[in-house]
C-alpha positions in Angstrom: 19.7 36.0 -27.5 16.1 34.7 -26.9 14.8 34.9 -23.3 14.0 31.1 -22.3 11.7 32.5 -19.7 9.6 34.5 -22.1 9.6 37.3 -19.5 8.3 35.0 -16.6 9.8 35.1 -13.2 9.8 31.6 -11.7 10.3 30.8 -8.0 10.5 27.3 -6.6 9.9 26.7 -3.0 12.0 23.8 -2.1 11.6 21.7 1.1 14.4 19.3 2.3 13.6 15.5 2.0 10.8 16.3 -0.4 9.9 15.6 -4.1 10.6 19.1 -5.1 14.2 18.0 -6.3 12.5 16.8 -9.5 11.2 20.3 -10.3 14.7 21.8 -9.7 16.0 19.3 -12.2 13.3 20.0 -14.6 14.1 23.8 -14.4 17.7 23.0 -15.1 17.0 20.9 -18.1 14.7 23.5 -19.6 17.5 26.1 -19.2 15.2 28.7 -17.6 16.2 31.0 -14.8 14.5 30.7 -11.5 14.8 31.8 -7.9 15.2 29.0 -5.2 13.7 29.4 -1.8 14.5 26.6 0.6 12.8 25.4 3.7 13.7 23.1 6.7 11.3 20.5 8.2 10.5 20.9 11.9 11.3 18.3 14.6 8.0 16.7 13.7 9.4 16.3 10.1 6.5 18.4 8.8 6.8 21.4 6.5 7.1 24.8 8.2 4.0 26.9 8.4 5.6 29.5 6.2 4.8 27.3 3.1 1.1 27.8 3.9 1.5 31.4 2.9 2.3 30.2 -0.6 -0.2 27.3 -0.8 -2.9 26.4 1.6 -1.8 22.9 2.0 1.7 24.0 3.0 3.3 21.3 0.8 6.4 21.3 -1.5 7.1 21.5 -4.4 5.3 24.7 -5.2 6.3 27.2 -7.8 5.0 30.7 -8.5 5.1 32.3 -11.9 4.9 36.0 -12.4 4.4 37.7 -15.9 3.2 40.9 -17.3 0.0 39.1 -18.3 -1.1 38.1 -14.9 -2.7 40.3 -12.1 -1.2 38.0 -9.4 1.4 35.2 -9.5 0.3 31.8 -10.7 0.7 29.3 -7.8 1.2 25.6 -9.0 1.4 22.7 -6.8 1.8 18.9 -7.4 4.8 17.6 -9.3 3.1 16.1 -12.2 0.9 19.3 -12.8 4.0 21.6 -12.4 6.0 19.5 -14.8 3.3 19.5 -17.5 2.8 23.2 -17.2 6.5 24.1 -17.4 6.9 21.8 -20.3 3.9 23.3 -22.1 5.3 26.8 -21.9 9.1 26.4 -21.8 10.0 23.3 -23.9 8.9 24.5 -27.3 11.7 22.5 -28.9 10.3 19.2 -27.5 13.5 18.4 -25.6 11.6 16.6 -22.7 8.3 15.6 -24.3 8.4 12.9 -27.1 6.6 13.6 -30.4 2.9 12.8 -29.8 1.8 11.3 -33.1 3.3 8.8 -35.5 3.7 10.1 -39.1 0.3 10.4 -40.9 -1.7 9.8 -37.9 -1.8 13.3 -36.4 -4.9 13.9 -34.3 -6.3 10.3 -34.6 -7.5 8.4 -31.6 -4.8 5.7 -31.2 -2.4 7.4 -33.5 0.0 8.3 -30.6 3.5 7.1 -30.7 4.7 4.5 -28.2 7.2 7.0 -26.8 4.4 9.6 -26.1 2.0 7.0 -24.6 4.7 5.8 -22.2 5.6 9.4 -21.4 1.9 10.3 -20.5 1.6 7.1 -18.4 4.9 7.6 -16.4 4.1 11.2 -15.6 1.3 9.9 -13.5 2.5 6.5 -12.5 5.3 7.9 -10.4 2.8 9.5 -7.8 -0.4 7.6 -8.6 1.0 4.1 -8.2 4.7 3.8 -7.1 5.1 6.4 -4.4 2.1 5.3 -2.2 3.6 1.8 -1.8 7.0 3.3 -1.1 5.6 5.6 1.7 3.7 2.7 3.0 6.9 0.7 3.5 8.5 3.8 5.2 5.5 4.1 7.5 5.8 0.4 8.4 9.5 0.7 9.0 8.8 3.7 11.4 6.1 1.8 13.2 8.6 -1.1 13.8 11.3 1.1 15.1 9.2 3.8 16.9 11.3 5.3 19.8 10.1 5.8 23.3 7.7 2.8 23.3 7.7 0.5 26.5 9.7 -2.6 25.8 6.8 -4.9 26.7 4.5 -3.2 24.0 7.1 -3.0 21.2 6.6 -6.6 19.9 2.9 -5.9 19.2 3.3 -3.1 16.7 6.3 -4.7 15.2 4.4 -7.9 14.7 1.5 -6.0 12.9 3.7 -3.9 10.7 5.7 -7.0 9.7 2.5 -8.8 8.8 1.2 -5.8 6.8 4.6 -5.7 4.9 4.6 -9.3 4.2 0.9 -9.6 3.0 0.5 -6.2 1.4 3.5 -3.8 1.0 6.3 -6.0 -0.1 4.3 -7.9 -2.8 3.1 -4.6 -4.3 6.6 -3.1 -4.2 8.2 -6.1 -5.9 5.5 -6.2 -8.4 6.2 -2.5 -9.4 9.9 -3.2 -9.5 9.3 -6.2 -11.8 7.1 -4.0 -14.0 9.8 -1.3 -14.2 12.4 -3.8 -15.0 10.3 -5.2 -17.9 9.5 -1.7 -19.2 13.1 -0.7 -19.3 14.0 -4.0 -21.1 11.3 -3.2 -23.8 11.9 0.5 -24.0 11.6 1.9 -27.7 14.9 1.9 -29.6 16.5 -0.1 -26.9 16.2 2.7 -24.2 18.2 3.5 -22.0 15.2 5.6 -20.6 11.7 4.7 -20.0 10.3 6.3 -23.1 13.3 5.5 -25.4 16.7 7.1 -26.2 15.6 10.5 -24.9 15.5 11.7 -21.4 11.9 13.1 -20.8 10.1 14.9 -18.1 8.6 11.4 -17.2 12.1 10.2 -16.3 12.6 13.2 -14.1 9.2 12.4 -12.4 10.3 8.9 -11.8 13.7 9.9 -10.5 12.7 10.6 -6.9 10.8 7.2 -6.2 13.4 4.9 -7.9 16.5 6.8 -6.4 14.9 7.0 -3.0 13.9 3.2 -3.2 17.4 2.3 -4.3 18.9 3.9 -1.2 16.7 1.6 1.0 16.4 -1.6 -1.1 19.0 -3.6 -2.9 18.1 -3.7 -6.5 21.1 -5.0 -8.5 20.6 -8.7 -8.1 16.8 -9.0 -9.0 16.3 -5.8 -10.9 19.7 -5.0 -12.8 18.0 -2.9 -15.6 16.3 -0.8 -12.8 19.7 -0.3 -11.0 21.3 0.7 -14.2 18.5 3.2 -14.7 18.9 4.7 -11.3 22.6 5.1 -11.8 22.1 6.6 -15.1 19.6 9.2 -13.9 22.1 10.3 -11.3 24.8 10.8 -13.9 22.7 13.2 -15.9 24.2 16.7 -16.1 20.9 18.3 -15.1 20.5 16.2 -12.1 24.1 16.9 -11.0 23.4 20.7 -11.5 20.2 20.5 -9.4 22.1 18.6 -6.5 24.9 21.3 -6.8 22.3 24.1 -6.5 20.8 22.6 -3.3 24.3 22.0 -1.7 25.1 25.6 -2.5 22.0 27.2 -0.9 21.2 24.4 1.8 24.7 23.0 2.6 23.7 19.4 1.8 21.6 17.1 -0.4 19.7 13.9 0.7 17.9 11.8 -1.9 16.3 9.4 0.4 12.6 9.2 1.4 
């Protein structure tokens, strides 16, 4: 039986309430073996200092890869970069990456398939466009409900945060939800995933922001396709295996922001 890891030892450093769940799911989909090391956030909700021993920024997800060809372990950070590297080396069958070129257009500028163009876009859209607005929404909610603030001051930050939400955050969040609804309606071959009929690494990248958003914002009425997509992702066997792995190691799993 072939070694799916090609002799590589992979370690994922997983932090609770972080975006590292996507990499765990990706590893499950790729069928590679890996070691999972989990970390708890401190009372300040920041990552523990131990993670800085792995990567200078002390963020998660981080993976290390050890092989006989490297003098020291490769250290990879950033979900998109990790996902692309893992797919490059451990998805030779193309399970999670659509075929790049249309027939007869191999290597041509503009010869890429719609599925692949969507794949490349959503691999970066998840963190580059969608997540910043969702995090901004979380920050505004935190400001409005900050504990320990004198009662006579509380209305001021609440007013400011509400105004920022009204004028900037919510219009952008809703614009992105509308965009995703339309992308799902026009997915190649009728979907049901963003790039077509096949689950891709781009869907896995998108899983954290859309599942987390759905836990805080009702989607079903205005964005039924997006809600269906969120539900479908959570029913994927690889997603369920990743959740079960975290529960086994950490005792619980929380998909919220």
